[in-house]
Gaussian input, Z-matrix of N, CA and C with variables (Angstrom, degrees):
# hf/3-21g

backbone

0 1
 N
 C     1     B1
 C     2     B2     1     A1
 N     3     B3     2     A2     1     D1
 C     4     B4     3     A3     2     D2
 C     5     B5     4     A4     3     D3
 N     6     B6     5     A5     4     D4
 C     7     B7     6     A6     5     D5
 C     8     B8     7     A7     6     D6
 N     9     B9     8     A8     7     D7
 C    10    B10     9     A9     8     D8
 C    11    B11    10    A10     9     D9
 N    12    B12    11    A11    10    D10
 C    13    B13    12    A12    11    D11
 C    14    B14    13    A13    12    D12
 N    15    B15    14    A14    13    D13
 C    16    B16    15    A15    14    D14
 C    17    B17    16    A16    15    D15
 N    18    B18    17    A17    16    D16
 C    19    B19    18    A18    17    D17
 C    20    B20    19    A19    18    D18
 N    21    B21    20    A20    19    D19
 C    22    B22    21    A21    20    D20
 C    23    B23    22    A22    21    D21
 N    24    B24    23    A23    22    D22
 C    25    B25    24    A24    23    D23
 C    26    B26    25    A25    24    D24
 N    27    B27    26    A26    25    D25
 C    28    B28    27    A27    26    D26
 C    29    B29    28    A28    27    D27
 N    30    B30    29    A29    28    D28
 C    31    B31    30    A30    29    D29
 C    32    B32    31    A31    30    D30
 N    33    B33    32    A32    31    D31
 C    34    B34    33    A33    32    D32
 C    35    B35    34    A34    33    D33
 N    36    B36    35    A35    34    D34
 C    37    B37    36    A36    35    D35
 C    38    B38    37    A37    36    D36
 N    39    B39    38    A38    37    D37
 C    40    B40    39    A39    38    D38
 C    41    B41    40    A40    39    D39
 N    42    B42    41    A41    40    D40
 C    43    B43    42    A42    41    D41
 C    44    B44    43    A43    42    D42
 N    45    B45    44    A44    43    D43
 C    46    B46    45    A45    44    D44
 C    47    B47    46    A46    45    D45
 N    48    B48    47    A47    46    D46
 C    49    B49    48    A48    47    D47
 C    50    B50    49    A49    48    D48
 N    51    B51    50    A50    49    D49
 C    52    B52    51    A51    50    D50
 C    53    B53    52    A52    51    D51
 N    54    B54    53    A53    52    D52
 C    55    B55    54    A54    53    D53
 C    56    B56    55    A55    54    D54
 N    57    B57    56    A56    55    D55
 C    58    B58    57    A57    56    D56
 C    59    B59    58    A58    57    D57
 N    60    B60    59    A59    58    D58
 C    61    B61    60    A60    59    D59
 C    62    B62    61    A61    60    D60
 N    63    B63    62    A62    61    D61
 C    64    B64    63    A63    62    D62
 C    65    B65    64    A64    63    D63
 N    66    B66    65    A65    64    D64
 C    67    B67    66    A66    65    D65
 C    68    B68    67    A67    66    D66
 N    69    B69    68    A68    67    D67
 C    70    B70    69    A69    68    D68
 C    71    B71    70    A70    69    D69
 N    72    B72    71    A71    70    D70
 C    73    B73    72    A72    71    D71
 C    74    B74    73    A73    72    D72
 N    75    B75    74    A74    73    D73
 C    76    B76    75    A75    74    D74
 C    77    B77    76    A76    75    D75
 N    78    B78    77    A77    76    D76
 C    79    B79    78    A78    77    D77
 C    80    B80    79    A79    78    D78
 N    81    B81    80    A80    79    D79
 C    82    B82    81    A81    80    D80
 C    83    B83    82    A82    81    D81
 N    84    B84    83    A83    82    D82
 C    85    B85    84    A84    83    D83
 C    86    B86    85    A85    84    D84
 N    87    B87    86    A86    85    D85
 C    88    B88    87    A87    86    D86
 C    89    B89    88    A88    87    D87
 N    90    B90    89    A89    88    D88
 C    91    B91    90    A90    89    D89
 C    92    B92    91    A91    90    D90
 N    93    B93    92    A92    91    D91
 C    94    B94    93    A93    92    D92
 C    95    B95    94    A94    93    D93
 N    96    B96    95    A95    94    D94
 C    97    B97    96    A96    95    D95
 C    98    B98    97    A97    96    D96
 N    99    B99    98    A98    97    D97
 C   100   B100    99    A99    98    D98
 C   101   B101   100   A100    99    D99
 N   102   B102   101   A101   100   D100
 C   103   B103   102   A102   101   D101
 C   104   B104   103   A103   102   D102
 N   105   B105   104   A104   103   D103
 C   106   B106   105   A105   104   D104
 C   107   B107   106   A106   105   D105
 N   108   B108   107   A107   106   D106
 C   109   B109   108   A108   107   D107
 C   110   B110   109   A109   108   D108
 N   111   B111   110   A110   109   D109
 C   112   B112   111   A111   110   D110
 C   113   B113   112   A112   111   D111
 N   114   B114   113   A113   112   D112
 C   115   B115   114   A114   113   D113
 C   116   B116   115   A115   114   D114
 N   117   B117   116   A116   115   D115
 C   118   B118   117   A117   116   D116
 C   119   B119   118   A118   117   D117
 N   120   B120   119   A119   118   D118
 C   121   B121   120   A120   119   D119
 C   122   B122   121   A121   120   D120
 N   123   B123   122   A122   121   D121
 C   124   B124   123   A123   122   D122
 C   125   B125   124   A124   123   D123
 N   126   B126   125   A125   124   D124
 C   127   B127   126   A126   125   D125
 C   128   B128   127   A127   126   D126
 N   129   B129   128   A128   127   D127
 C   130   B130   129   A129   128   D128
 C   131   B131   130   A130   129   D129
 N   132   B132   131   A131   130   D130
 C   133   B133   132   A132   131   D131
 C   134   B134   133   A133   132   D132
 N   135   B135   134   A134   133   D133
 C   136   B136   135   A135   134   D134
 C   137   B137   136   A136   135   D135
 N   138   B138   137   A137   136   D136
 C   139   B139   138   A138   137   D137
 C   140   B140   139   A139   138   D138
 N   141   B141   140   A140   139   D139
 C   142   B142   141   A141   140   D140
 C   143   B143   142   A142   141   D141
 N   144   B144   143   A143   142   D142
 C   145   B145   144   A144   143   D143
 C   146   B146   145   A145   144   D144
 N   147   B147   146   A146   145   D145
 C   148   B148   147   A147   146   D146
 C   149   B149   148   A148   147   D147
 N   150   B150   149   A149   148   D148
 C   151   B151   150   A150   149   D149
 C   152   B152   151   A151   150   D150
 N   153   B153   152   A152   151   D151
 C   154   B154   153   A153   152   D152
 C   155   B155   154   A154   153   D153
 N   156   B156   155   A155   154   D154
 C   157   B157   156   A156   155   D155
 C   158   B158   157   A157   156   D156
 N   159   B159   158   A158   157   D157
 C   160   B160   159   A159   158   D158
 C   161   B161   160   A160   159   D159
 N   162   B162   161   A161   160   D160
 C   163   B163   162   A162   161   D161
 C   164   B164   163   A163   162   D162
 N   165   B165   164   A164   163   D163
 C   166   B166   165   A165   164   D164
 C   167   B167   166   A166   165   D165
 N   168   B168   167   A167   166   D166
 C   169   B169   168   A168   167   D167
 C   170   B170   169   A169   168   D168
 N   171   B171   170   A170   169   D169
 C   172   B172   171   A171   170   D170
 C   173   B173   172   A172   171   D171

   B1=1.5027
   B2=1.4454
   B3=1.3581
   B4=1.3967
   B5=1.5201
   B6=1.3562
   B7=1.4583
   B8=1.4126
   B9=1.2618
   B10=1.5826
   B11=1.5169
   B12=1.3272
   B13=1.5348
   B14=1.5760
   B15=1.2859
   B16=1.4881
   B17=1.5430
   B18=1.2723
   B19=1.5278
   B20=1.4633
   B21=1.3281
   B22=1.4082
   B23=1.5905
   B24=1.3532
   B25=1.3818
   B26=1.5434
   B27=1.2547
   B28=1.4957
   B29=1.3787
   B30=1.3395
   B31=1.4871
   B32=1.5164
   B33=1.3474
   B34=1.4537
   B35=1.6141
   B36=1.3126
   B37=1.4542
   B38=1.5562
   B39=1.3087
   B40=1.4035
   B41=1.5048
   B42=1.3630
   B43=1.4867
   B44=1.5633
   B45=1.2720
   B46=1.4908
   B47=1.5029
   B48=1.2112
   B49=1.4749
   B50=1.4266
   B51=1.4821
   B52=1.4453
   B53=1.6212
   B54=1.3447
   B55=1.3339
   B56=1.5701
   B57=1.2466
   B58=1.4615
   B59=1.5254
   B60=1.3961
   B61=1.4423
   B62=1.4714
   B63=1.3331
   B64=1.4801
   B65=1.4665
   B66=1.3180
   B67=1.4833
   B68=1.4586
   B69=1.2580
   B70=1.4586
   B71=1.5478
   B72=1.3279
   B73=1.4189
   B74=1.6497
   B75=1.2891
   B76=1.4865
   B77=1.4702
   B78=1.2538
   B79=1.5114
   B80=1.5229
   B81=1.3275
   B82=1.3431
   B83=1.6097
   B84=1.3797
   B85=1.4978
   B86=1.5180
   B87=1.3560
   B88=1.4190
   B89=1.4865
   B90=1.3345
   B91=1.4192
   B92=1.5401
   B93=1.3169
   B94=1.4390
   B95=1.5736
   B96=1.2110
   B97=1.4595
   B98=1.5305
   B99=1.3604
   B100=1.4878
   B101=1.4942
   B102=1.4341
   B103=1.4577
   B104=1.5711
   B105=1.2727
   B106=1.5874
   B107=1.5151
   B108=1.2823
   B109=1.4465
   B110=1.5114
   B111=1.2999
   B112=1.5414
   B113=1.4969
   B114=1.3196
   B115=1.4280
   B116=1.4984
   B117=1.3370
   B118=1.3703
   B119=1.5472
   B120=1.3092
   B121=1.4092
   B122=1.5371
   B123=1.3435
   B124=1.4807
   B125=1.5485
   B126=1.3253
   B127=1.4250
   B128=1.5499
   B129=1.2553
   B130=1.4343
   B131=1.4809
   B132=1.3698
   B133=1.5141
   B134=1.5470
   B135=1.3934
   B136=1.5050
   B137=1.4850
   B138=1.2655
   B139=1.6545
   B140=1.4330
   B141=1.2863
   B142=1.5014
   B143=1.5249
   B144=1.3791
   B145=1.4530
   B146=1.4003
   B147=1.3897
   B148=1.5259
   B149=1.4670
   B150=1.3720
   B151=1.5061
   B152=1.5362
   B153=1.3259
   B154=1.4847
   B155=1.6134
   B156=1.3121
   B157=1.3918
   B158=1.5429
   B159=1.4094
   B160=1.3692
   B161=1.5633
   B162=1.3906
   B163=1.4938
   B164=1.5594
   B165=1.2061
   B166=1.5085
   B167=1.5594
   B168=1.3620
   B169=1.3818
   B170=1.5139
   B171=1.2730
   B172=1.4913
   B173=1.4875
   A1=113.02
   A2=113.93
   A3=117.12
   A4=108.12
   A5=116.37
   A6=119.36
   A7=115.24
   A8=122.18
   A9=123.48
   A10=106.14
   A11=108.87
   A12=115.66
   A13=104.99
   A14=111.10
   A15=115.65
   A16=112.66
   A17=113.29
   A18=122.86
   A19=111.81
   A20=119.74
   A21=123.55
   A22=112.51
   A23=116.81
   A24=118.83
   A25=112.79
   A26=119.77
   A27=120.31
   A28=112.34
   A29=118.72
   A30=120.35
   A31=113.97
   A32=116.56
   A33=122.01
   A34=112.58
   A35=116.00
   A36=116.03
   A37=107.65
   A38=119.49
   A39=117.97
   A40=111.06
   A41=117.65
   A42=122.55
   A43=109.10
   A44=118.24
   A45=120.37
   A46=109.50
   A47=120.27
   A48=124.75
   A49=112.67
   A50=111.64
   A51=116.78
   A52=112.13
   A53=117.06
   A54=117.25
   A55=109.91
   A56=119.48
   A57=120.83
   A58=116.87
   A59=112.26
   A60=118.02
   A61=111.96
   A62=116.78
   A63=121.07
   A64=110.01
   A65=122.00
   A66=120.94
   A67=112.66
   A68=121.99
   A69=122.56
   A70=113.69
   A71=116.25
   A72=120.80
   A73=110.76
   A74=114.18
   A75=115.74
   A76=112.10
   A77=120.15
   A78=122.06
   A79=110.36
   A80=121.73
   A81=125.20
   A82=110.12
   A83=111.59
   A84=120.76
   A85=112.30
   A86=116.64
   A87=125.05
   A88=110.64
   A89=117.97
   A90=122.91
   A91=114.87
   A92=114.06
   A93=119.10
   A94=109.04
   A95=117.12
   A96=118.58
   A97=113.34
   A98=115.36
   A99=114.96
   A100=112.49
   A101=118.54
   A102=117.55
   A103=113.79
   A104=114.85
   A105=118.70
   A106=112.70
   A107=120.63
   A108=118.58
   A109=110.46
   A110=113.31
   A111=119.07
   A112=111.79
   A113=121.87
   A114=121.70
   A115=111.87
   A116=121.05
   A117=119.07
   A118=115.65
   A119=122.85
   A120=127.70
   A121=108.32
   A122=119.64
   A123=114.97
   A124=107.23
   A125=120.68
   A126=120.70
   A127=109.21
   A128=118.04
   A129=118.12
   A130=113.60
   A131=119.59
   A132=122.46
   A133=106.94
   A134=109.08
   A135=115.89
   A136=113.11
   A137=114.35
   A138=115.79
   A139=108.31
   A140=114.23
   A141=125.27
   A142=108.22
   A143=113.02
   A144=115.53
   A145=114.86
   A146=122.18
   A147=122.84
   A148=106.08
   A149=115.98
   A150=118.26
   A151=111.19
   A152=118.12
   A153=121.18
   A154=108.50
   A155=116.48
   A156=119.19
   A157=111.79
   A158=117.65
   A159=120.38
   A160=109.34
   A161=112.52
   A162=118.51
   A163=107.66
   A164=122.73
   A165=118.90
   A166=112.68
   A167=121.20
   A168=125.77
   A169=111.21
   A170=124.41
   A171=123.19
   A172=108.58
   D1=148.04
   D2=179.90
   D3=-91.84
   D4=156.97
   D5=171.22
   D6=-68.99
   D7=140.85
   D8=175.66
   D9=-64.81
   D10=151.65
   D11=179.88
   D12=-64.98
   D13=146.04
   D14=175.92
   D15=-70.92
   D16=-34.25
   D17=-178.95
   D18=-123.25
   D19=82.10
   D20=-170.12
   D21=-65.34
   D22=-16.60
   D23=-175.91
   D24=-154.98
   D25=-157.38
   D26=173.96
   D27=-74.47
   D28=136.56
   D29=177.68
   D30=-55.08
   D31=150.58
   D32=179.87
   D33=-56.46
   D34=-35.26
   D35=-172.50
   D36=-78.55
   D37=-22.69
   D38=177.42
   D39=-77.45
   D40=-37.87
   D41=172.38
   D42=-59.39
   D43=-43.42
   D44=-177.93
   D45=-69.44
   D46=-38.36
   D47=178.59
   D48=-61.92
   D49=-45.80
   D50=179.69
   D51=-65.02
   D52=-39.18
   D53=-179.34
   D54=-70.47
   D55=-36.68
   D56=173.69
   D57=-59.56
   D58=-42.88
   D59=175.85
   D60=-65.29
   D61=-42.66
   D62=-178.02
   D63=-69.37
   D64=-32.63
   D65=171.90
   D66=-71.45
   D67=-34.52
   D68=174.05
   D69=-65.42
   D70=-40.46
   D71=176.34
   D72=-63.76
   D73=-44.25
   D74=177.15
   D75=-63.36
   D76=-42.17
   D77=177.16
   D78=-63.41
   D79=-40.51
   D80=179.39
   D81=-60.12
   D82=-49.58
   D83=-179.73
   D84=-58.04
   D85=-44.29
   D86=177.36
   D87=-64.15
   D88=-47.60
   D89=176.40
   D90=-55.02
   D91=-43.93
   D92=-176.48
   D93=-71.24
   D94=-34.58
   D95=-179.61
   D96=-77.01
   D97=-42.46
   D98=179.05
   D99=-76.20
   D100=-31.33
   D101=-179.16
   D102=-88.02
   D103=4.73
   D104=176.43
   D105=81.55
   D106=15.35
   D107=176.01
   D108=108.74
   D109=177.87
   D110=-179.00
   D111=-73.71
   D112=-28.98
   D113=-175.80
   D114=-105.76
   D115=35.25
   D116=-176.21
   D117=-64.32
   D118=-40.41
   D119=-175.03
   D120=-108.06
   D121=2.81
   D122=-173.15
   D123=-109.08
   D124=120.12
   D125=178.86
   D126=-74.99
   D127=165.54
   D128=176.44
   D129=-69.74
   D130=152.77
   D131=-179.80
   D132=-62.73
   D133=126.04
   D134=174.95
   D135=89.89
   D136=-12.03
   D137=-177.25
   D138=-88.24
   D139=141.94
   D140=173.05
   D141=-76.34
   D142=135.92
   D143=-179.74
   D144=-76.33
   D145=-26.92
   D146=170.87
   D147=-119.93
   D148=124.90
   D149=-179.21
   D150=-66.08
   D151=-21.38
   D152=-172.72
   D153=-81.53
   D154=-20.73
   D155=-179.61
   D156=-80.23
   D157=129.13
   D158=-179.63
   D159=-69.66
   D160=170.33
   D161=-175.00
   D162=-64.16
   D163=-38.12
   D164=-176.06
   D165=-88.67
   D166=7.44
   D167=170.79
   D168=77.11
   D169=15.63
   D170=178.45
   D171=-107.88

């Protein structure tokens, strides 16, 4: 008879790490789609937020 393998499969910590990374990716994708993307509330640099507002704010 042959000796059984010492590690018959993937180690438990590798499975746990893979599940944690997969969950983080899923949460990131959901947050990006629900929140409207990375720049939802950030205007472009130098752009006015309201086109009707003059440069000096009056």
